[in-house]
C-alpha positions in Angstrom: -26.5 48.3 -79.2 -27.6 45.3 -77.2 -24.6 46.3 -75.2 -25.8 49.5 -74.8 -29.0 48.1 -73.1 -27.0 45.6 -71.3 -24.7 48.6 -69.6 -27.6 50.5 -68.8 -29.2 47.5 -66.9 -26.5 47.1 -65.3 -26.0 51.0 -64.2 -29.9 50.8 -63.1 -28.9 47.0 -60.8 -26.3 49.1 -59.1 -28.4 51.6 -58.2 -31.1 49.0 -56.6 -33.7 50.2 -59.4 -34.6 46.7 -60.6 -37.7 48.0 -62.3 -35.4 50.0 -64.9 -32.7 47.4 -64.5 -35.5 44.7 -66.2 -37.0 46.9 -68.8 -33.2 47.2 -70.6 -31.9 43.8 -69.7 -35.5 42.8 -71.8 -34.3 45.7 -74.6 -31.2 43.9 -74.7 -32.7 40.4 -75.0 -34.7 41.6 -78.0 -31.9 43.3 -79.7 -29.7 40.1 -79.1 -32.5 38.3 -80.9 -32.8 40.2 -83.6 -28.9 40.4 -84.1 -28.8 36.8 -83.7 -26.0 36.6 -81.8 -26.1 33.8 -79.4 -23.0 35.3 -76.6 -25.0 38.1 -76.5 -28.1 36.6 -75.7 -27.4 34.1 -73.4 -25.7 37.1 -71.3 -28.8 39.4 -71.6 -30.9 36.6 -70.6 -28.6 35.9 -68.0 -28.7 39.0 -66.4 -32.5 39.6 -67.1 -32.9 36.4 -65.3 -31.3 37.3 -62.2 -33.2 41.0 -62.0 -36.5 39.1 -62.1 -34.8 36.7 -59.6 -34.6 39.4 -57.2 -37.7 40.7 -58.2 -39.7 37.4 -57.1 -40.8 36.9 -60.4 -39.8 33.3 -60.2 -41.4 31.8 -63.3 -39.8 34.5 -65.9 -36.7 33.5 -64.0 -36.9 30.2 -64.7 -37.6 30.9 -68.4 -34.6 33.1 -68.9 -32.5 30.4 -67.3 -33.6 27.7 -68.8 -33.4 29.5 -72.6 -29.3 30.3 -71.1 -28.8 26.8 -70.2 -30.2 25.9 -73.7 -27.7 28.0 -75.5 -25.0 27.2 -73.5 -25.3 23.6 -73.9 -25.4 24.2 -77.9 -21.7 25.9 -77.9 -20.5 24.2 -74.7 -19.5 27.0 -72.4 -18.8 24.3 -68.9 -18.2 26.8 -66.3 -21.6 29.1 -67.5 -24.0 26.0 -67.4 -22.8 24.7 -64.0 -23.8 28.6 -63.2 -26.9 28.6 -64.7 -28.0 25.2 -63.4 -26.5 26.9 -59.7 -28.9 29.5 -60.4 -32.0 27.7 -61.1 -31.2 25.5 -57.6 -31.4 28.6 -55.8 -34.6 29.6 -57.3 -36.0 26.2 -56.7 -34.4 26.6 -52.6 -35.8 30.1 -52.6 -39.5 28.6 -53.5 -39.4 26.3 -50.9 -38.6 23.1 -53.3 -35.0 21.4 -51.9 -35.6 17.9 -54.1 -36.2 19.9 -57.3 -33.2 22.1 -56.1 -30.9 19.4 -55.2 -31.4 18.3 -58.5 -30.0 21.0 -60.4 -27.3 21.2 -57.7 -25.8 17.4 -58.5 -26.1 18.5 -62.2 -23.9 21.4 -61.3 -22.0 19.6 -59.6 -21.2 16.8 -62.8 -20.5 19.9 -65.4 -18.1 21.7 -62.6 -15.9 18.7 -61.0 -14.4 18.0 -64.6 -13.0 21.7 -64.8 -12.0 21.5 -61.6 -13.7 24.9 -60.7 -13.1 25.1 -57.0 -14.7 28.3 -55.4 -17.9 27.4 -57.5 -17.4 23.4 -55.6 -17.0 24.2 -52.2 -20.1 27.0 -52.5 -22.0 24.1 -54.5 -21.7 21.9 -51.8 -22.7 23.6 -49.0 -25.9 24.7 -51.4 -26.5 20.9 -51.7 -26.0 20.2 -47.8 -28.8 22.6 -47.0 -30.8 20.8 -49.5 -30.3 17.4 -47.5 -31.2 19.2 -44.4 -34.4 20.3 -45.7 -35.1 16.9 -46.5 -34.3 15.8 -43.0 -31.2 13.8 -44.2 -28.5 15.1 -41.7 -26.0 12.6 -42.5 -25.7 13.2 -46.0 -25.6 17.2 -45.1 -23.0 16.7 -43.4 -20.5 14.7 -45.6 -21.8 17.4 -48.1 -20.4 20.0 -45.5 -17.1 17.9 -45.0 -16.3 17.9 -49.0 -17.7 21.8 -49.1 -14.8 22.0 -46.7 -12.1 20.3 -48.3 -12.4 22.4 -51.6 -12.6 25.4 -49.3 -9.3 25.0 -47.9 -8.0 24.6 -51.2 -8.3 27.8 -52.1 -7.9 29.1 -48.5 -11.8 30.6 -48.9 -11.4 31.8 -45.3 -15.4 33.1 -46.0 -16.2 29.5 -47.3 -14.7 28.2 -44.4 -16.2 30.4 -41.1 -19.6 30.0 -43.0 -19.3 26.2 -43.4 -18.2 25.8 -40.3 -20.9 27.4 -38.8 -23.3 25.6 -40.6 -21.8 22.2 -39.8 -21.9 23.6 -36.4 -25.5 23.9 -36.8 -26.2 20.5 -37.9 -24.4 18.6 -35.1 -26.0 20.7 -32.6 -29.2 19.7 -33.9 -28.5 16.3 -33.8 -26.9 16.1 -30.1 -23.4 15.9 -31.3 -22.2 18.4 -29.0 -18.3 17.9 -29.1 -18.1 17.8 -32.7 -20.4 21.1 -32.7 -17.9 23.1 -30.5 -15.2 22.3 -32.5 -16.8 23.3 -35.3 -18.1 26.4 -33.9 -14.4 27.4 -32.4 -13.5 27.4 -35.7 -16.2 29.3 -37.5 -14.9 31.6 -34.7 -11.4 31.9 -35.9 -12.1 32.0 -39.5 -14.3 35.1 -38.5 -12.7 37.1 -36.2 -9.6 36.6 -39.3 -11.8 38.2 -41.8 -12.7 40.7 -39.5 -16.1 39.5 -39.9 -17.5 40.8 -36.2 -21.5 39.7 -36.8 -20.6 36.2 -38.3 -18.1 35.7 -34.8 -20.7 37.2 -32.5 -22.9 34.6 -34.5 -20.7 31.7 -33.7 -20.1 32.5 -30.2 -23.8 32.3 -29.6 -24.4 29.2 -31.1 -21.1 28.1 -28.9 -22.6 29.4 -25.8 -25.3 27.0 -26.6 -23.3 24.1 -26.9 -21.7 24.4 -23.2 -25.4 25.3 -21.8 -26.8 21.8 -23.0 -23.1 20.5 -21.9 -23.5 22.1 -18.6 -20.6 24.0 -18.9 -21.7 27.5 -17.9 -18.3 29.3 -17.5 -17.5 28.6 -20.9 -21.1 29.6 -22.0 -20.5 32.8 -20.1 -17.1 33.5 -21.5 -18.9 33.2 -25.5 -21.5 35.3 -24.0 -19.1 37.7 -22.9 -17.1 37.8 -26.3 -20.2 38.6 -28.1 -21.5 41.6 -26.3 -18.4 43.2 -26.9 -18.7 42.6 -30.4 -22.3 43.9 -30.0 -20.9 47.5 -28.8 -18.3 47.5 -31.2 -20.6 47.3 -34.4 -23.7 48.3 -32.8 -25.6 44.5 -33.4 -29.4 44.4 -32.6 -28.5 41.4 -30.6 -26.9 43.5 -27.7 -30.0 43.6 -24.9 -31.0 40.2 -25.9 -27.2 38.6 -25.3 -26.6 40.7 -22.1 -30.1 40.0 -20.7 -29.2 35.9 -21.4 -25.4 36.7 -19.7 -27.0 38.1 -16.5 -29.9 34.9 -16.8 -27.0 32.5 -17.1 -24.6 33.8 -14.3 -27.2 34.1 -11.9 -28.1 30.4 -12.9 -25.1 29.2 -12.3 -24.6 30.9 -9.2 -27.3 29.0 -7.6 -26.0 25.7 -8.5 -22.8 26.3 -6.6 
């Protein structure tokens, strides 16, 4: 019965009907409690917590995740414990509580490191870095981003590499380390291009243009914007007009300074 309710919840979740998905996952939780089957209860509560988080019912989502965590610790499911700690950290991130989010991410790292869960650790260290930035600790953030990159490289996670290089580049840009920012954005651009992710590539190019503007290298900035405009046209991105205007303004400015 509980598995049937869970399947129905999954169907409505995939359809985007979160309200009905919640009702079915609540049914799955109730049935699992009656059957006294911890594994089914843990799964149903986790699914319910995820739907509540999507519905921005943070209080109910946290209650579900904490109960899941209690069950998982009883049965010593290491990877599942780590995943639930990450979910709790994400809730705190979404509600603007970086210190609490950081604590959950650090605990998840402690759990997952001995298990050598490389993919999860790469994502975790990136999440941790973003919290360090929220707490105005850029040096710690930079260290965490570098650790994330090491994990992404181990398994060839191109998406993780592209995103993390972009985030690290932004950090270097904000802290005035323009040469390091340039290297990061170039790497991000290459990885996004390899993935065929035009949106990501264009975003990295815009930031790379910012770096070149700061370094008074108008020619390189124009080349970045020219490529971004080409991508805008191919993918019909909403930034097309803004990029085109910026390109025109920068080209006019560069002519005036010759």
